[in-house]
N, C-alpha and C positions, 0 to 999 in steps of 0.2 A: 859454400855449397854450389855445385854446378847448376845454373839455371839458364838453359838454352832458350826456353820459352820467352823469358824476359828479353834476352838479347836479340832474338830473331823475329818476334812478333811485330807486325806493323812497320816493317822497314819502308822508308819512303820510296816512291816510284820516281826514278830519275832517268831522263833521256840525255845522256852525256856523250862524251867522246873519249877515246882511249888516251891515256897519258903518254903512250909511245906513238910517235909519228908513224903514219902508214899502217896502223893497226886498227882493228875493231875489238870490242871487249864486252865482257859480262862481269857482273859483280853480284854476289848474293850467297846462297848456300844450297846444299842438297845432299842427298844420299848418293854418293858416287856410284855405288853398286851394292846389291845385297843378294848373294846367291842362296838358293834353298836346296835342300837335299833331294827334292823332286826333279832337279835339273832346270827349274825356272830361275830367272834372274830378274829383279826389279831395280829400278833407279828412279830418283826424283830430282828435279832441278827447280829451284825457286830463284829467279833472277829479276828482281825489281829494277835493276839498273843495267843499262846497256845502250848501244847506239840507236836502237830503233823503237823499243817499247817493252814494257813489263810483260813477263810471261811465266808460266809454270809448265813443266812437262813431266810425264811419267813414261819411262822406257820399260819395255818388257822383252825378254828373250825366252822363247820356249825351249823345251829339251832338245828339239831338232836344230837349234841354232838360229831360228828366224827372229829377227828383231822388228819391233814396232815402236814408234814414238808417237805419243798422244800429246797434243798441244792445247793448253788453255791460254789463248792469246790471240792477237788480231790477225796474224799471218803465220804460215808455216815457214816461209823463207826468211823470217827474221828471228826464228827460234832455233832449237837444237837441230831440226832437220837441215838447217843451213849448212851445218858442218858434218852431220852424221847420216843424213837421209839417204845418201847414195848406198849405204850398207844395209838399208832396211827393206823388209818386204812390204811394210805398210807405214805410212805417216798420215795423220789426220787430226781432226779437232775433237776434243772432249771437254766436258766440264770437270775440273779438278779442284777439290777442296782440301785444304791442309789446316788442321786444328791441333793446337797444343793441348794435350790432356793432363799435363803435369810438367814440372820443371825440366824433365829430360825425355818426356814421352810425347809422341804425336800420332795422329791418325791422318791418313791420306785416303781419300775416296775419289772414285771416278765413275762417271755414268755409263760410258760406252767404250770398251767393255766394262761391265760392272766389277769394280774393285773395292774391297775393304782391306786396308793395310794398316796395322798398328806396329809400333816399334818403340824401343827405349834405348837411348844412347848412354854410354858411360865413358869416363876418362880415366884410364889406368895410370899408374904412377909415372910411367915413362912419358905419356902425353901431358900429364900435369906439369912435368918439368920442361918439355919441349915446346908446348903450345905458346906460353908467354914469350919465349925467345923468338919463335918463328913469327909471331904477330908484330914484333918490333923491327924485324929486318927490313931494310929499305927496298923499294921496288927495283932498284938497280941490281939487287942480289939475284934477281931472276934472269939476268942476261948471261952471266958466265956459265958455260956448260958444266964446269967442275962443281959449282954450287948446286946446280940442278941434280947432278948425279949423286951428290951427297944426300940430298933429300930423298931421292929414289931408294938409296941403300938403307936409309933409316926406315922408310916405309916397309921395305922387305923384312927388316928385323922385327917389325911389328906384325908380321904375318899377312901383309897385303899383297905379296907376290911381286913380280917384276913389273912394276909400274913404269911407264914412260911419260914424264910430265911435259916433254916437248917432242913434237913429231908432226907427221903429215896426217891430216884428217881424211876421211873418205871423200870429202868434197874437193880435196886438193889444197885446202888452206894449210899453212904451217902454223901451228899454234903452241902456246905454252899454258898449261894448266897450273894455277897458282893457289893451292890450298894453304891458307895461313894457320888455321887451327883444325885439328881432326879429332874425331871421337869414334869409338867402336860401337857397333850394334850387334849384340849377340842374342838379344831377345826380340822376337818379332813373329807376327802371324799375318797371313794374307790369304784372301779368297778371291779368285779371279773367275768371274762367271760361274760362281758356285763351287769351283774346284779349290780345295785346300792345298796350298803350295808347299806345306810341310814346315820344316824347321830350318833356321839359318845354319849355314855350313861354311867351313873354311876349305877352299878348294886347293888342290895341288897346283893346278894351272889356272891363271886368271881368265875369266871370260873376256872375249874380244868382240868389239864391234868394228868390222873391217880389220885393220891392223892395229887398232888402238886398244891396249889392255885396260880393263877395269879392275878394281881391287878384287883380290881373291877371297875377301871377307867383307862383312858389312861395315861401311865407313860413312859417317856423316862428316861433311867438310864445310867450312866457312871460308870464302875467298872468291876467286874469280878466274878469269882466263883472258888471254889475248891471242888474236889470230892476225897474221899479216894479211892485209887486204889483197884479195886475189885478183879482182877486176875493179880498178878505181872508178870507171864509168858506171858500172852496175851499183857499186857502193853508193855513189852520189845520187843516182836515181832512186834507189831504195830509201836512202835517208830523207830525200826530199818528199817522197811519197808518204812517209810515215811521220812527217813533221806535225 
């Protein structure tokens, strides 16, 4: 029986370094994206392991296409705004709580703006077959463009749209997103500052933050990402400051 709560609760906080030279990294899990029929989109990132310090973020896109990223962590420039903030209307700090309410169900809450978000993940047959294989592939399998493209095509077959797992971030960093295991979210409810965001939906075109496409349907992923260091001097200063 799928038990994501047991796998993902209490992951250790690790301040490490990327296994690829010249890169910075994150490792953890999150909801890559979850579009609602109201036009709103939510996303969640829980990254206890990276170069600088553990953090959580909640992303929100309103129906007009404006993105906000809310950070529960020590700094904005060492969390998701480091890579995606240039495409946002707002980035700032919030308190984010993530609680597993069942083996496959979780609740995410935020204080400002007020968010109550519940969801349940499931693993369809195709992912029950693919996930164990994907988790065993070596890190080197993320270097060849052909193997990345094969993963993108598989994601499209699962209704996630035209994902790009490698590309240029709004910050200018070139990054590779590395989901090792994926699960679908078709059951969710969310209220943002009292507004009911509606029901999860599968979009014809995936939502984008800058030029980076997010899934066209709700996806929870376990894995990480690596970005080529854009400014070595800035990276070393920031790493020293967060030691």
